[in-house]
N, C-alpha and C positions, 0 to 999 in steps of 0.2 A: 435337494437344496438344504443348506445348513440352517440352523436356527437363527432367525433374524433378531438382532439386538433391538430392544424397544427404544424408540427415540425419547430422550428425556425432555418431555414437553415442558418448557420453561416459559412462563408468561413474558412476552416481549416487553411488557411495561414493568419497569423496575420499581418505580415509585409513583403513586397516584394520589394526588391531593385535590379532591373535588374535580373541577374541569381540567386541571393541569395534570399531565402525564409525562413522566420522564422515562424514555425507553432505554433498554440496554444498548441499542445502537448509538444513541446520543451519548450515553456514558462512555462507550468505547472511544468515540472521537475525543471526548474530554480527557479521558485517561491517557490516550496516546499523545495528545498535544502537551498536557501538563508534565507527564513523565519524560517525554522527549525533550521538552524545554529544560527540565532540571538536569537531564543527562548532558545536554549541550553545555550548560553552565559548568558542570563538573569537568568537562573535557577542555575547557579553556586553560586549565593548568597543564595540559599535555601538548598544546600547540605552541610552536615557537613564535607565532604571530602575536605580538603584544596588543595589536588593535582589536583582537577578538576577545573582548571583555565580557564578563557576566552581564553587565548593563546592556551591551549590544544585543544579547540574546533575550533579555527581558523585553526590549523594544521590538524585537522581531516576532514575538509570539503572536501579536495581532495580525501581522502581515501573513504569517504562516497559516493562521486560521482562515483568513479570507481566501488565500490561495488554494487551500485544500477544498473548501466548500464550493467556491465559484468554479474552480477548475474541474473538480470532480463531477459537478452537475452538468457543466457545459460539455465535458467529454462524453458523458452518458447520452446527452441529447444528440451530439454530432456523430459519435461512433456507433451507437447501438440502435437508436430509434429516430433518425432524422425525419423520416416520413411522417411518423405519428405527431411529432412536435411541430412540424410544419403545418399540419392541419389543426393542431391544438396549441398554439403558441402561448396561451395564457397559463398552461400547466408547466411550462419549462422551469419556472421559479419555485414550484411547489416541492421543496426538498422533503417535507414531512411525508410525502406520498412514496418516498423511496426512489432509488435509481441514482447510483453514483458510480463513476468510473475511476479506477486507480490511475490509469494512464492519463486521464484528464486531470486528476488531482495532482499528479506528478508535474505536469506541465504548468499547472497553476502555482505550485510551490517553486518551480524553477523561475517563473516570471517574478515571483515575490523575492527570491534570493537575488536575482540580477538587479532589480530595481532598488532593493534595500542596500546592497553592496555599493552600488553607484552613488546612492544618496549619502552614505556614510563614509565613502572613500575606502572601503574594505577590499582586500584582495579576494577576488571572486571565488577561485577554486579552494583556497584555504578556508573560507567561510562555508562553502558548500560541503567540504569534507566533514566538518563537525556535524552538520545537519544530517548528512548521509549516514553517519554512524548511529544516529538516534532514530532514523526513519523506521527501521524494522519494529520498533516498539509499537508504533501506531498500527502497522500492518498486522501484528499479532492480535491486538485487541479488536481490530476490525473484523478479522476472520472468525474469531470466537463469537462476535456479535452476529455474524452471518449464520453461524451454527445455531445460536439461540433462537434466531428468527425463523429457522427452518427453511432458509432460502439458499440459492446457489448450490444445491445439493449435487451429488455426483452421478456418474453413470451407473446403470444396473450392475450389480455385483452379487449374483445369487450364490456364488461359491466362496465368498469372503466371510470369515467368521465374525467380523466386526461390522458387517453391513447393517444398515438401518433403513426402515421404511419411514420416510419423512411425510408429515401431514399433507403437504401439497404435492408430493411426488407419487401418489398412488400407493398401492400395496407392494410394489416392487422393492426389494431390498437394494440399497444403493451405497456407493462409497460415501463416507462422511468427508467429502473432499475439502470442506471448509477447514477441517482440522489438519488435513495434509498441508494446506496452504499456510495455516498458522505456524506449523512446524518448519516448513521450508522457507517461507518469506519472512517469518518472524524470528523464530528461535535460531535456526541454522545461519541465516544471513547476519543476524546480530552477532552470533559467535564469531563468524569469520571477520567481521569488521572490528570486533573487540580485540581479537588477536592482532590485527593490523595496527590499530592505534596503540596497543601496549608495546609493540615492537618498534614504535617510532616512525611509522609511515605517514603520520600527519605532517611530518617535516618535508614530504614530497607532495606538494599540492596537486590534487587531481586523482591520485591513486585510490583514495577511499571513495570518492564520488564515482569513479569508473567501476570500482568493484561493486558498489551498491547497484548501479544501473545494470551492469551485466549480470550480476548475481540474481537480482529480481527477475530479469528476463528469463534466465535459465530456470529458476524455481517456478515461475508462472507457466512457462512452456511445458515443463514436466507435469505440473499439477493439472493442466488442462486435459491430459490423457485420461484423467480420472473424473473430471468435472463435466457434467452434462452441459452442452452448449445452450446458449440462450434460445428459448423456443421460437422467438420471432426472427432468429437468424439461422439457426441450425448449423450444419457443417458447411464450410466454405471450400475454397480451392484445395484439392488433394486431401480432403478430409480434415483440414485444419479448422480451428475455431478462430473467432475474432480475437480472443485473448492471445492466442499463439501468434497471429499475424502482427498484432501490436507489440508483441514481445521480441520478435526477431530484430527489428532495428535497434531495440534497447541493448541486446546482446552485442551487436556489431559496434554500436556507438560506445558502449562501456569498455569493450576490449580495446578499441582504438584510443580512448582517452587514457587507459592504463599505460599502453605502450608509449604514447606521446609523453605522458608525465614522467615515466621512468627515464626516458631518453634525455629529456630537457632539464631535469632537476637533479640537484645533489642535496643530500641531507643537510638541513640547516644546523 
């Protein structure tokens, strides 16, 4: 077995003022939302839809925050531990105890996008495209926060030189899968969407959204081969994980949306 890298034990509490404690996980959500919001405002200069103004994204920030938090928690309750929360319904709203689902958060943001677009009379796919380009920013910070918290660690990797023994994962060296996900879902997916928008693909509504949906699905599916499954679920059909099963329809839906958007639209 190779030498295991020491896990850089970082206090999950970033700032503590008396009884008030601000955790890195909370800061990650704030950073993702704020930076994503600013990036969306910057992209309004690159979309041909004049209705997508900076003010529109200012107003959408609150909607996005509610969608992420409500959807993420509801998705965790329904997808991962429905039995536990059925017996303990009072704990379903206790966000501070941890437990969020990206797939649920995505559905929450989708609902917020649809409702906001209808309320403001915006073109749905053009609006969603701008948000899709910014979404990997939040994913990156969220996965880094997972690493700082020492949670969602990877599968045993005794022969990997950068493997780490996580505090809650026992003495076994494991893949730092949170960092793999930060690179795949955050950095790489952001880079792909950045190239698309720089080459004018925001003029074809739906392409960027489909790319994000399919791209995240592929990135998450691959990362799950290195990430340990949730202990209360384990491996599912054919050795897959819940994350992989939830990502498969994303890949199909995203690819379908890209194909449909390319066929129906011409550059504006």
